N, C-alpha and C positions, 0 to 999 in steps of 0.2 A: 654116113655123112649127116651132119647136123645142119638143117636149113634155118634160115632167118625168116622173120615175119616183119614186115614194114607197114607203116601207114603214112600216107601223104595227105596233107591238108593245111589249113591255116594254122598258125602257131597255137591259138586258143583251142582248136579242135584236137590237135595231136599231142599236146603236152602231157595229158594224163595217161596216155598209152605207154609212155616211156617207163612209168612206174611198174607196169606189168610185163616188161621185157621186150616190147616191140621197139623196132627202130623207128623213131618218130622223125619224120622229115617235114619240116614246115616250109611252105612255098608262098611266094608273094606274087609271082607272075605266071601267066600261061606258059611262056617259054621255059621257065624254071620247072614247072610241073611236068611238062612234056619231056624235058631232058632227064628228070629223075625217073619217070616211068620207063623210058627207053633203057636207061642204065640198069634198072632192076630187072626188066624183062629180058634183057640180053645176058644177064648174069646167071650163073648156075647156082647161086648162093641162097635164093629165096624160094620158099614154098608158097607163101601167100603175100599179096600186096593189097592192103586195104586202101581205098581212096575215098575221101569224103565226097558225098553226092554233089555238092556244089562244084568241086573241082572236076569230078567225073563229067558233069554237064559241060564244063568249060573246055575240056579236052576230049570230048566225045568222038571227034573225027579220028584222032590218034588211036583211041581205045578200040574203035570199030575196025581200024586198019591192021591191028596186030593179028598175026596168024595164030590160029588156035594151037595151043600146046598144053601139056599137062601141068607144068610148073613154070612160072608161078601162076597160081590162080589169082585173078584180079576181081576184087569184090568191092562194090560201092556200099558205103555205110553212111547213115545220116550224120550230119555235123551238129555242132551246138546250136546252129540256127534252125535245125529241124530237117525233116525229110523232103526231098524234091521229087522222089519217085524214080530216080535213076537206078537204084538197086533193083527194084521190081521190074523195070523195063529190061534190064540186063538179064535177069532170070527168065523172063518171058521169052526173050530172044534165044537164049540157050535151049530152053525146052522146045520151042518151035523148031529149031534146027534139028533137035534130036528126034522128035516124033512126027515132024512134018506138018503140024498145025498148032494153032494157039489154043491149047487146052486150059490155060489159066484165065482166059477172058471171062467176064461176067455175062457176056451176051448169050 
């Protein structure tokens, strides 16, 4: 089976990804972003869902509530506005769950 890869974010942030074969989904509202994430998450068609960090922050409650599963992987990436740190927070959370402590902290 061939899986799809999608990116969710503002129009300006996702437009360029269409040229490299990703399904670019531009959203304007929190509700729209949440609906698209749910739709992709519940589908068996996607291997990876990229979401820009600004939108990942906006719908963090939904993202935190999704049950862990292998596919699709959900990855926060910086938008054209820059990084917010959402991607690193997500990686730290996953690592902490896997090993039982925060080994990525600088403390």
